[in-house]
C-alpha positions as CSV (number, residue, x, y, z in Angstrom):
1,M,-45.2,36.6,-96.2
2,L,-44.2,33.6,-94.0
3,N,-40.6,34.8,-94.1
4,I,-41.6,38.2,-92.9
5,L,-43.5,36.8,-89.9
6,M,-40.7,34.6,-88.9
7,A,-38.2,37.4,-89.1
8,G,-40.6,39.4,-86.9
9,F,-40.7,36.7,-84.3
10,L,-36.9,36.3,-84.3
11,L,-36.4,40.1,-83.8
12,G,-39.0,40.1,-81.1
13,G,-37.3,37.2,-79.3
14,Y,-34.0,38.9,-79.6
15,G,-35.4,42.1,-78.1
16,C,-36.7,40.1,-75.1
17,N,-33.5,38.4,-74.6
18,T,-31.6,41.6,-74.8
19,K,-33.9,43.1,-72.1
20,T,-33.5,40.1,-69.9
21,T,-29.7,40.2,-70.2
22,D,-29.7,43.9,-69.4
23,T,-31.9,43.3,-66.4
24,Q,-29.7,40.4,-65.2
25,E,-26.6,42.6,-65.6
26,K,-28.1,45.4,-63.7
27,N,-29.2,43.0,-60.9
28,T,-25.7,41.6,-60.8
29,E,-24.2,45.1,-60.5
30,I,-26.6,45.9,-57.7
31,K,-25.7,42.7,-55.8
32,D,-22.0,43.3,-56.3
33,T,-22.4,46.9,-55.0
34,D,-24.3,45.7,-52.0
35,N,-21.8,42.9,-51.3
36,Q,-18.9,45.4,-51.5
37,A,-20.7,47.8,-49.2
38,A,-21.4,45.0,-46.8
39,A,-17.8,43.9,-46.9
40,E,-16.6,47.4,-46.2
41,T,-19.0,47.7,-43.3
42,N,-18.0,44.4,-41.9
43,A,-14.3,45.3,-42.1
44,K,-14.9,48.5,-40.2
45,S,-16.9,46.7,-37.5
46,G,-14.6,43.7,-37.3
47,I,-17.2,41.2,-38.5
48,G,-15.9,38.2,-40.5
49,G,-12.4,37.3,-41.2
50,G,-9.2,39.3,-41.1
51,S,-5.9,39.4,-39.3
52,D,-5.6,40.3,-35.6
53,N,-4.3,43.7,-36.6
54,D,-7.6,44.6,-38.4
55,S,-9.8,47.1,-36.6
56,G,-12.3,45.3,-34.4
57,T,-10.6,41.9,-34.6
58,T,-8.1,42.3,-31.7
59,A,-7.6,38.9,-30.1
60,T,-7.9,40.2,-26.6
61,T,-10.7,42.6,-25.6
62,V,-12.3,43.6,-22.4
63,Q,-15.6,42.2,-23.6
64,Q,-14.2,38.7,-23.7
65,Y,-13.9,38.6,-19.9
66,D,-16.3,38.4,-17.0
67,T,-14.8,41.4,-15.2
68,T,-16.7,40.6,-12.1
69,S,-15.0,37.2,-11.6
70,F,-12.3,36.8,-9.0
71,A,-9.8,35.2,-11.3
72,V,-9.9,38.0,-13.9
73,K,-9.6,40.7,-11.2
74,A,-6.7,38.9,-9.5
75,A,-4.9,38.3,-12.8
76,S,-5.3,41.9,-14.0
77,G,-4.3,43.3,-10.6
78,G,-1.2,41.0,-10.5
79,L,-0.1,42.2,-14.0
80,M,-0.4,45.8,-12.8
81,E,1.6,45.0,-9.6
82,V,4.5,43.6,-11.7
83,A,4.4,46.5,-14.2
84,L,4.4,49.1,-11.3
85,G,7.1,47.2,-9.5
86,N,9.4,47.5,-12.5
87,L,8.6,51.2,-12.7
88,A,9.4,51.6,-9.1
89,Q,12.9,50.2,-9.7
90,Q,13.4,52.5,-12.7
91,K,11.8,55.7,-11.5
92,G,11.8,55.6,-7.7
93,A,14.3,57.8,-5.8
94,N,14.0,56.1,-2.4
95,A,15.9,52.8,-1.8
96,D,13.0,51.4,0.2
97,V,10.6,52.1,-2.7
98,K,12.9,50.3,-5.1
99,K,13.2,47.4,-2.7
100,F,9.4,47.2,-2.3
101,G,9.0,47.3,-6.1
102,Q,11.3,44.4,-6.5
103,R,9.3,42.4,-3.9
104,M,6.1,43.1,-5.9
105,V,7.7,41.8,-9.1
106,T,8.9,38.6,-7.4
107,D,5.8,37.8,-5.4
108,H,3.1,38.8,-7.9
109,S,4.9,37.1,-10.8
110,K,4.8,33.9,-8.8
111,A,1.2,34.3,-8.0
112,N,0.3,35.2,-11.6
113,T,1.9,31.9,-12.8
114,E,0.0,29.9,-10.2
115,L,-3.3,31.5,-11.1
116,K,-2.6,31.0,-14.9
117,T,-2.0,27.3,-14.3
118,I,-5.4,26.9,-12.5
119,A,-7.2,29.0,-15.1
120,T,-5.8,27.0,-18.0
121,A,-6.8,23.7,-16.5
122,K,-10.4,25.1,-16.1
123,N,-10.5,26.8,-19.5
124,I,-10.9,30.2,-17.8
125,M,-9.8,33.1,-20.0
126,L,-7.5,35.5,-18.2
127,P,-6.4,38.9,-19.5
128,T,-2.8,39.0,-20.9
129,A,-2.6,42.7,-20.1
130,P,-4.0,44.8,-17.3
131,L,-7.7,45.9,-17.7
132,P,-8.4,49.6,-18.2
133,K,-8.8,50.3,-14.5
134,H,-5.3,49.0,-13.8
135,Q,-3.8,50.3,-17.0
136,K,-4.7,53.9,-16.0
137,H,-2.6,53.6,-12.9
138,I,0.4,52.3,-14.9
139,E,0.1,55.2,-17.4
140,H,-0.2,57.8,-14.6
141,L,2.7,56.6,-12.5
142,G,4.7,56.1,-15.7
143,S,4.6,59.9,-16.2
144,L,6.2,60.5,-12.8
145,S,9.7,60.1,-11.4
146,G,11.8,60.7,-8.3
147,A,10.2,61.8,-5.0
148,E,6.8,62.5,-6.6
149,F,6.7,59.0,-8.0
150,D,7.6,57.5,-4.6
151,K,4.8,59.3,-2.8
152,Q,2.1,58.5,-5.3
153,Y,3.2,54.9,-5.9
154,M,3.3,54.1,-2.2
155,T,-0.1,55.8,-1.6
156,M,-1.5,53.7,-4.4
157,M,0.1,50.5,-3.1
158,V,-1.5,50.9,0.3
159,E,-5.0,51.5,-1.3
160,D,-4.6,48.7,-3.8
161,H,-3.5,46.1,-1.3
162,Q,-6.3,47.1,1.0
163,E,-8.7,46.2,-1.9
164,D,-6.7,43.0,-2.7
165,V,-6.9,41.8,0.9
166,S,-10.7,42.4,0.9
167,L,-11.2,40.6,-2.4
168,F,-9.0,37.6,-1.5
169,Q,-10.5,37.4,2.0
170,T,-14.0,37.3,0.5
171,T,-13.1,34.6,-1.9
172,A,-11.2,32.6,0.7
173,N,-14.4,32.5,2.8
174,D,-16.8,31.9,-0.1
175,N,-18.0,28.3,0.0
176,S,-19.7,28.7,-3.4
177,Q,-16.3,29.5,-5.0
178,D,-14.4,27.0,-7.1
179,A,-12.3,24.9,-4.8
180,E,-9.0,25.5,-6.5
181,L,-9.5,29.3,-6.8
182,K,-10.6,29.4,-3.2
183,G,-7.5,27.5,-2.3
184,F,-5.4,30.0,-4.3
185,A,-7.0,32.9,-2.5
186,Q,-6.4,31.3,0.9
187,K,-2.7,30.7,0.0
188,T,-2.1,34.2,-1.4
189,L,-4.0,36.1,1.3
190,P,-1.2,36.1,3.9
191,V,1.3,37.3,1.3
192,L,-1.0,40.2,0.4
193,K,-1.4,41.1,4.1
194,T,2.4,41.3,4.4
195,H,2.5,43.5,1.3
196,L,0.0,45.8,2.9
197,Q,2.1,46.2,6.0
198,M,5.2,46.8,3.9
199,A,3.4,49.4,1.8
200,Q,2.2,51.2,4.9
201,Q,5.7,51.2,6.4
202,T,7.4,52.4,3.2
203,Q,4.7,55.0,2.6
204,A,5.5,56.6,6.0
205,K,9.1,56.9,5.0
206,V,8.4,58.9,1.8
207,K,5.7,61.3,3.1
């Protein structure tokens, strides 16, 4: 009789252990499934690790920049000017347009370098490529060539340098602005005014 009771207890205990093990295995499977789903979601949204080529983990995004800051606007605009200056030399038909494009590459490359030096010393993150507003201009003008390119490029150069002069003038007179950035604006402003005059003169030749 005692042997029968002990056998019953052993079987009962085995049955409980089996149920516990089954429950643990099911819980583990659920957790694994949840973790996998979370990993897939994170990969799609760019959360967590991964290479810079993964979706959502691009090293440089517009969201990283304060797009209202003078330094970022100036840097992006300068990158656009260099890109369009190169296009002018490749796609322009008028010799004066090509010459103007070369001047833009020279002057804005120099200004871009100076601004980058200031920004680096102050841990200011600058865009390494034109922001969307400026990139659209590059893409649009890149689709043109010859006389049509000349007209639209010079029209844009007049408008863009009017905006630049206004931006740099405001910064140059802003006593609340960082001293070095203010100095950069003051130093660059005369160059931009010269560019505007050149743009207006060249535009008149291609109309």
